[in-house]
C-alpha positions in Angstrom: 89.0 147.7 54.7 90.9 151.0 55.0 91.8 153.4 51.7 94.6 155.9 52.2 95.5 158.8 49.6 98.7 160.7 50.6 100.5 163.2 48.1 104.4 162.1 48.4 105.9 165.3 46.9 108.4 163.1 45.4 108.2 159.2 46.0 111.9 158.8 45.9 112.6 160.7 48.9 109.6 159.3 50.9 110.5 155.8 50.0 114.3 156.7 51.3 112.3 158.2 54.7 110.4 155.3 55.1 112.8 152.6 54.7 115.1 154.2 56.9 112.6 154.5 59.9 110.2 151.4 58.9 112.1 149.0 56.9 110.0 149.1 53.9 106.7 149.9 52.5 105.3 146.8 52.8 106.1 147.2 56.5 105.0 150.4 56.6 101.5 149.6 55.1 101.0 146.9 57.6 101.4 149.0 60.5 98.6 151.2 59.2 96.5 148.1 58.1 96.5 149.8 54.7 94.4 147.9 52.1 94.7 150.6 49.1 97.2 153.1 49.1 96.6 156.0 46.6 100.1 158.2 46.1 100.1 161.5 44.2 103.1 163.6 43.1 105.3 160.4 42.5 107.6 162.3 40.1 108.8 159.4 38.5 108.9 158.1 35.0 108.4 154.8 33.4 111.8 153.9 32.8 112.8 154.5 36.6 110.3 152.2 37.5 111.2 149.4 34.9 114.8 149.6 35.9 114.3 149.6 39.6 111.2 147.0 39.8 112.3 145.6 42.9 112.2 148.7 44.5 108.7 149.6 43.3 107.5 146.1 44.5 105.6 146.0 47.4 105.1 142.1 48.7 101.3 141.2 48.5 100.4 144.4 46.4 99.7 145.1 42.9 100.6 148.5 41.7 99.2 150.8 39.0 101.0 154.0 37.4 100.5 156.9 35.6 103.5 159.1 34.3 104.1 162.4 32.9 104.6 161.3 29.4 106.5 164.1 28.7 104.5 165.6 25.9 103.3 169.3 27.3 106.0 169.2 30.4 109.2 167.5 31.3 109.0 163.9 32.3 109.1 163.2 36.2 106.6 165.7 37.0 103.4 164.8 38.7 102.6 161.4 38.4 99.9 159.1 40.3 100.2 155.4 41.8 97.8 153.3 43.4 98.9 149.8 45.2 96.2 147.5 46.2 96.4 144.3 47.9 96.2 141.5 45.7 93.2 140.1 44.8 91.1 143.2 44.9 92.0 144.7 41.8 90.5 143.5 38.3 91.8 146.4 35.9 93.4 149.4 35.6 93.5 152.2 33.1 95.5 155.4 32.9 94.0 156.9 29.4 91.0 158.0 31.9 90.0 160.9 29.6 90.8 159.6 26.3 92.0 162.6 25.6 95.6 163.2 25.1 95.9 166.4 26.6 94.6 165.4 29.7 95.8 161.9 30.1 99.6 162.7 29.0 100.6 164.5 32.3 99.9 161.6 34.6 97.7 163.4 37.0 94.7 160.5 36.9 94.8 156.5 37.2 91.4 154.3 37.6 91.5 151.2 39.5 88.0 148.8 39.2 87.8 146.5 41.9 84.6 144.4 41.4 81.5 146.9 41.2 83.9 149.8 42.8 85.9 152.5 40.8 88.9 154.2 42.3 89.8 157.4 40.3 93.2 158.3 41.9 93.7 162.2 40.7 96.4 165.0 41.1 94.7 168.1 40.1 96.7 170.7 38.4 97.6 173.9 40.2 96.4 177.1 38.7 99.7 179.1 38.7 98.9 181.5 35.6 95.7 181.8 33.3 96.8 179.0 31.0 96.9 176.3 33.7 93.8 177.7 35.2 92.3 177.0 31.9 93.6 173.6 31.9 92.5 172.8 35.1 89.0 173.5 34.1 89.1 171.1 31.2 90.7 168.5 33.7 88.0 169.2 36.1 85.2 168.7 33.5 86.8 165.6 32.2 86.6 164.2 35.3 82.7 164.8 35.9 82.3 163.0 32.8 84.0 159.9 33.7 82.6 159.8 36.7 79.3 160.2 35.0 80.4 157.3 32.6 81.4 155.2 35.1 78.0 155.5 37.1 75.9 155.0 34.2 77.8 151.3 33.7 76.6 150.5 37.1 79.7 151.3 39.3 79.8 152.9 42.7 82.7 155.6 42.7 85.5 157.0 44.9 87.3 160.1 43.8 90.2 160.7 46.0 93.6 162.5 45.8 94.7 165.9 45.8 92.6 168.4 44.3 94.1 171.5 44.7 90.9 173.2 46.2 89.6 174.3 49.4 86.0 174.8 48.8 85.7 176.2 52.3 87.0 179.1 53.9 87.0 176.6 56.8 89.6 174.2 54.9 92.3 177.4 55.3 94.0 178.4 58.0 92.3 181.3 59.2 95.3 183.7 58.5 95.5 182.3 55.0 91.7 183.5 53.6 91.0 186.1 51.2 89.5 189.5 52.3 88.1 191.7 49.4 88.4 194.9 51.4 86.2 196.7 48.6 83.1 194.2 49.2 83.1 195.2 52.7 80.9 198.4 52.5 78.5 196.5 50.8 77.8 193.5 53.4 74.3 194.0 55.1 74.5 195.4 58.9 74.4 192.5 61.3 75.6 190.9 64.8 79.0 190.3 62.5 79.3 193.7 61.3 78.7 195.6 64.8 82.2 195.2 66.3 85.2 197.4 66.2 87.5 196.0 63.6 85.2 195.7 60.9 83.9 199.7 61.2 87.6 200.3 61.4 88.5 198.4 58.1 85.5 199.8 56.2 86.2 203.5 57.2 90.2 203.1 56.6 89.6 201.6 52.8 90.5 204.9 50.9 93.7 204.9 53.2 94.6 201.3 52.6 93.9 201.8 48.9 96.2 205.0 48.7 99.0 203.1 50.6 98.7 200.2 48.0 99.5 202.8 45.1 102.9 202.9 46.2 103.6 199.1 46.1 106.9 198.3 45.1 108.8 194.7 44.9 112.3 195.1 46.5 115.1 192.6 46.4 116.8 191.7 49.7 120.5 191.0 50.5 119.8 187.2 50.0 118.4 187.5 46.7 114.7 186.9 47.7 112.0 189.7 47.0 109.6 191.5 49.3 106.8 193.7 49.1 107.5 197.3 50.1 105.1 200.3 50.9 105.4 203.6 51.8 103.0 204.0 55.2 103.8 207.9 55.6 103.8 210.8 52.8 107.1 211.8 53.8 108.7 208.3 54.7 110.6 205.3 52.8 109.2 202.3 51.5 109.1 199.8 54.3 109.2 196.3 53.4 106.6 193.9 54.9 105.5 190.1 54.4 107.7 187.3 54.1 110.6 186.7 51.4 109.9 184.9 48.0 112.5 183.4 45.9 110.2 184.7 42.7 108.9 188.2 42.3 105.7 186.5 41.3 105.2 185.2 44.5 105.4 188.2 46.6 102.0 189.0 48.6 100.5 192.0 49.3 99.3 192.3 45.5 96.1 194.2 45.9 93.8 195.5 48.6 91.1 193.5 46.8 92.9 190.4 47.4 94.5 190.5 50.9 95.0 187.4 52.9 93.9 187.9 56.5 97.6 188.0 57.9 98.3 190.4 54.9 95.8 192.8 55.8 96.7 192.1 59.9 100.2 193.4 58.6 98.8 196.8 56.8 96.6 197.9 59.7 99.3 197.3 62.5 101.7 199.8 60.4 98.7 202.4 59.8 97.9 201.7 63.5 94.1 201.5 62.2 92.8 199.4 65.0 94.5 197.2 68.2 92.8 194.1 67.2 93.4 191.6 69.1 94.3 187.8 67.7 90.9 186.3 68.7 89.3 189.4 67.0 90.8 189.0 63.5 90.1 185.0 63.7 86.7 186.1 64.4 86.6 188.5 61.4 88.0 185.6 59.2 85.6 183.3 60.3 82.7 185.9 59.2 84.3 187.3 56.1 87.2 185.4 54.9 86.9 183.4 51.7 88.8 180.3 50.1 91.7 181.5 48.1 90.5 178.7 45.0 89.1 179.9 42.4 85.0 180.6 42.2 84.9 178.2 39.1 87.0 175.3 40.9 85.2 175.6 44.3 81.6 175.6 42.3 82.8 172.0 40.4 83.5 170.3 43.7 80.2 171.8 45.7 78.3 170.7 42.8 80.1 167.4 42.3 79.3 166.8 46.3 75.8 167.9 46.2 74.3 167.2 42.8 76.2 164.0 42.1 75.6 162.9 45.8 79.5 162.1 46.9 80.2 162.2 50.4 83.3 164.7 51.5 84.4 161.7 54.1 86.0 164.1 56.5 83.6 166.6 56.8 80.9 163.9 57.4 82.6 162.0 59.8 84.8 164.6 61.5 81.7 167.4 61.5 81.4 170.8 59.6 82.7 172.2 62.6 86.1 170.7 62.7 88.6 173.0 62.8 92.6 172.8 62.3 92.6 169.8 60.5 94.8 170.2 57.7 96.8 167.9 55.3 99.1 170.2 53.4 101.4 172.8 54.6 104.1 175.0 53.1 107.2 174.1 54.2 109.4 176.5 53.1 107.8 178.8 55.5 107.6 176.2 58.2 103.8 176.7 58.3 103.4 173.1 60.0 104.8 174.1 63.0 101.9 176.6 63.6 99.6 174.2 61.9 98.6 176.8 59.3 97.9 174.7 56.7 95.0 173.7 54.2 92.7 171.0 53.0 93.1 170.2 49.5 93.4 166.2 49.9 89.6 164.4 49.7 88.5 161.1 49.6 84.9 161.5 48.0 82.7 158.3 47.8 79.7 158.0 46.3 76.8 158.1 49.1 75.2 154.5 48.4 78.7 153.1 48.8 79.3 155.7 52.0 76.1 154.3 53.7 76.7 150.4 52.5 80.5 150.4 54.0 78.9 151.7 57.3 81.5 154.4 57.2 80.0 156.2 60.4 80.8 153.5 62.7 84.7 154.2 61.9 86.9 155.6 64.9 88.4 158.3 64.2 90.7 158.6 67.0 91.8 156.6 70.3 90.6 159.8 72.1 87.8 159.5 75.0 84.2 160.7 73.2 84.0 163.5 75.7 86.6 165.3 74.0 85.6 167.1 71.1 89.1 166.9 69.3 87.6 167.7 65.7 87.0 171.3 67.0 90.1 171.4 68.8 92.8 173.6 67.2 95.6 172.9 69.8 95.1 169.2 70.0 95.2 169.4 65.9 98.5 171.5 66.3 99.8 168.6 68.6 99.2 166.1 66.8 100.3 167.4 63.3 103.8 168.2 65.3 103.9 164.9 67.2 103.4 167.4 70.5 105.9 169.4 69.3 108.9 166.8 68.5 108.9 167.8 65.1 110.8 171.1 64.9 110.9 173.9 61.9 114.0 174.1 59.6 116.5 176.7 61.0 116.3 180.1 58.5 119.9 179.7 58.7 119.4 176.4 56.2 120.3 172.7 56.7 116.6 171.4 56.1 114.4 169.7 58.5 115.9 168.4 61.7 115.8 164.7 62.9 113.5 164.2 65.5 113.4 161.6 68.5 112.8 158.2 67.4 109.6 158.3 69.5 108.4 161.0 67.3 108.5 158.9 64.1 106.2 156.4 65.9 103.6 159.3 66.7 101.9 158.5 63.2 101.0 155.0 64.5 100.4 155.5 68.1 98.4 158.7 68.1 95.6 156.9 66.2 93.7 153.6 66.2 95.4 151.7 63.1 92.7 150.9 60.3 90.7 153.9 61.3 89.7 156.9 59.5 91.2 160.3 60.0 94.6 161.4 59.4 98.2 159.8 59.1 100.3 162.4 60.6 103.6 161.7 58.6 106.6 163.3 59.9 107.3 166.5 57.8 110.5 164.8 55.9 108.3 162.5 54.3 106.5 165.1 52.3 104.5 168.4 53.0 101.4 166.5 53.0 100.0 163.9 55.6 98.1 161.1 54.8 94.3 161.0 54.6 92.2 157.7 55.4 88.8 155.9 55.3 87.9 153.1 56.8 85.0 150.6 55.8 84.0 148.5 58.9 81.9 146.4 56.5 83.6 144.9 54.0 82.9 146.7 50.1 85.4 145.2 48.1 85.9 141.4 47.6 89.7 140.2 48.1 89.7 137.1 45.4 89.2 139.3 42.4 91.7 138.0 39.2 93.9 140.9 37.5 92.9 140.9 34.2 96.0 141.0 31.6 94.7 143.4 28.5 96.5 146.0 27.1 95.3 148.9 29.6 96.0 147.1 32.7 99.8 146.3 31.4 100.6 149.7 30.6 99.5 150.7 33.9 102.2 148.5 35.5 105.6 149.7 34.0 107.7 147.6 36.5 106.2 144.3 35.2 107.6 145.5 31.4 110.0 143.7 29.6 113.1 145.8 28.8 113.9 145.5 24.9 116.9 143.5 23.4 118.2 146.8 22.5 118.5 147.9 26.0 120.6 144.8 26.7 122.9 145.2 23.8 123.3 148.8 24.9 123.9 147.9 28.3 126.8 145.4 27.7 128.3 147.8 25.5 128.4 150.0 28.2 130.1 148.1 30.4 133.1 147.2 28.0 133.6 150.8 26.4 134.1 154.2 28.4 130.7 156.3 28.4 129.6 158.3 25.5 129.7 161.7 25.9 126.3 162.1 25.1 123.6 159.5 26.4 121.2 157.9 23.5 117.7 158.1 23.6 117.8 154.5 23.3 119.6 153.8 26.1 116.4 153.7 28.2 113.8 152.3 25.6 111.8 149.6 27.1 108.7 147.8 25.8 105.5 149.5 26.9 102.1 148.6 25.5 100.1 151.9 25.5 96.2 151.3 26.3 
């Protein structure tokens, strides 16, 4: 049995790509031998699903949805969906938290498969303080939900986009944080006995002085960049990438520099002619995750205290490098494999051992190759050996690749195995992750309940109201109104 998790960043676009290249979502699932597919960021609302029921209906599968209900955010954001083969699910719940604030954004759906519970989650990003506080409430609610299901005798799988990188290694070495003000406090060791570390510590006052000249300047293209005065009598020099919004411009403080930003400052000030390999080692030794400490603690505690297995780490090994499932599309980061690991399949240890997950093959490569620690191989796999090309800076979007490149996701791995499905970049800015259970842990002859909670998770099975038929007929015989009535899209939806 195989479970897959994938942030599609908009299901409509993903479906169009899959239908164009592989015929249908059902055929795509069959080729990958997926039994349960959990999607995040579907970005659809119930009315879309109801009105296009056939489009979202996959033969042989049941699907369950939680959509943004538009109370705190506009409809069409977020959204999660779980597709499971028929006979594998008994019940579904979208009000997982029993808390309107947490449930209404469509970020979690629970499906029950006999004595196994799958929580499919899209955790909030913490773009500002208000959203960070919301994220912490969401994570606390998740912990309570997991504890509740465990107390009832269920074994739990938590998966999805958690928007947390809890280890520095889960980020490309250039995108780890360095707090320069903390470097002098680090005790002397073999790690500090190198020229790069000593040069940076000695240069902290100079770097702090330069940051006092920081400005955000606009570019000819209407974007924004950071600029500094690197010499007392010189003009400001723009550095770093261009951003669409001022708030996204980097180089914010010498205390919160990414490694690649620190490299740029060091080069401009001619501090130390460090080679790339030295900076890589420096990042491995002193770089920190950019995720918030509270979020990191939550995920670390969940794994350690709640005895949940991080399947990727357990099977690839803690030293695995370059195994990312998310890249910044705007900056063409995938083609350099400068990504992050924020997508997880976390499994209760008892279930992990029962399913003999360690016996699942991760790759078709010979055992002699330590592919999990091979960044060159990881780059090759996520770019289809270089066949996927970056979007040109002049615009036009991601260029089409040769037909064989779209088959790479199937041929670069053993079908039905644990690991990564490196889906083409046009499909999403995330790749899918998978976990195979060599020993069946779910039965396939379960009966789906018809309770109100489960029905509310299946809007594609909801019947349109009589009023919607009347309005539709009226539209057919009259010119379109200048303003659409909200009732035009009313459907009967049973709340849970």
